[in-house]
GUKE-843153 format. One record per residue (C-alpha): residue in one letter; x, y, z. Coordinates in pm, whole numbers, plus 50000, padded with zeros to 5 digits. Example, Ala and Ser with C-alpha at 12.3 -4.5 7.8 and 13.67 -1.06 7.14 Angstrom:
A512304955050780;S513674989450714;
//
This chain:
X195196998228043;X195547030828218;X193937031128534;X194217069528530;X193727099728266;X195237131728308;X192257147828034;X189447132328228;X190487148728574;X190627183428364;X187387174428256;X186007171828588;X187947199428764;X186447220528464;X183247208028479;X182457215828866;X184407247028810;X182097257028555;X178507239828733;X179387242429083;X175547229629104;X176757198629000;X179107192729300;X175687182929529;X175207151429334;X178757141529278;X179797149729666;X178587116929807;X180647095829578;X183617118929422;X186667127229678;X190467142029602;X191477101229632;X189877098529287;X192407119129148;X195607100229034;X197537132428947;X198747150429260;X198217185629139;X194287177629063;X193327158129401;X194567194529554;X192577216929322;X189857196629355;X189827196229733;X190157236129748;X187417237629476;X185627218929719;X186047240029985;X185097270729795;X181847252929696;X180967242830040;X181527273730184;X179117289129943;X181417309229735;X181357311829386;X184697296629209;X187187320629079;X190267308928913;X192487336929076;X190787330729421;X191487292929410;X195277291329271;X195707319529538;X194417295429836;X196357267229730;X199607290429706;X199257299130031;X199057262430162;X202477265130112;X201897232929876;X204617224629567;X204477197829309;X207407178629175;X206637193228853;X207077229728928;X203807241228799;X202957278928814;X199037267629009;X197877300728845;X198407290728418;X197587256628549;X194387263328693;X193257289928391;X194387262428124;X192307237028299;X188967254828303;X189437270827998;X187357243127812;X183537246527838;X181817215127957;X177887212228064;X176767198528366;X175527167928218;X179347157628074;X180597167628431;X178547139528571;X179837117328356;X183217122128346;X182837118428738;X181187083728720;X184387077128475;X186707088228715;X185007067129005;X185317035728811;X189057040528713;X189897048029091;X187777012129161;X189996998228888;X193327008429061;X191786999429413;X191286960929239;X194536960829072;X195936969329438;X194206943929578;X194996920229360;X198646927729419;X198196923829768;X197006889629728;X199556877029464;X202396888229739;X200516871330033;X200306837829794;X204066843229679;X204926846630062;X203096810530137;
//
């Protein structure tokens, strides 16, 4: 079973981008570490800063913020095109909340897997 989902991460970012009012409902439990894919974590972080500053999310401004940070991704993606593609799909507020819950479940499963590996390593050393 895959413990991450590229489409689900897209769904969450697009949903929050299109429904920034949902952010208040997910801010207490969703964070950058819930995103397995590096660009998604960075995009979410900058999107979060935008919403917390009471600014309306804008694709170009969001991409420019990331570019100004000097962050480069291993896949050499064009951040402007990438954000544009992610935010195209229409997503309802309700679907966004459901996707956020699923993303949290995947992070919890990754944490459990990591803990299990640590335990196994400790047992093998004993």
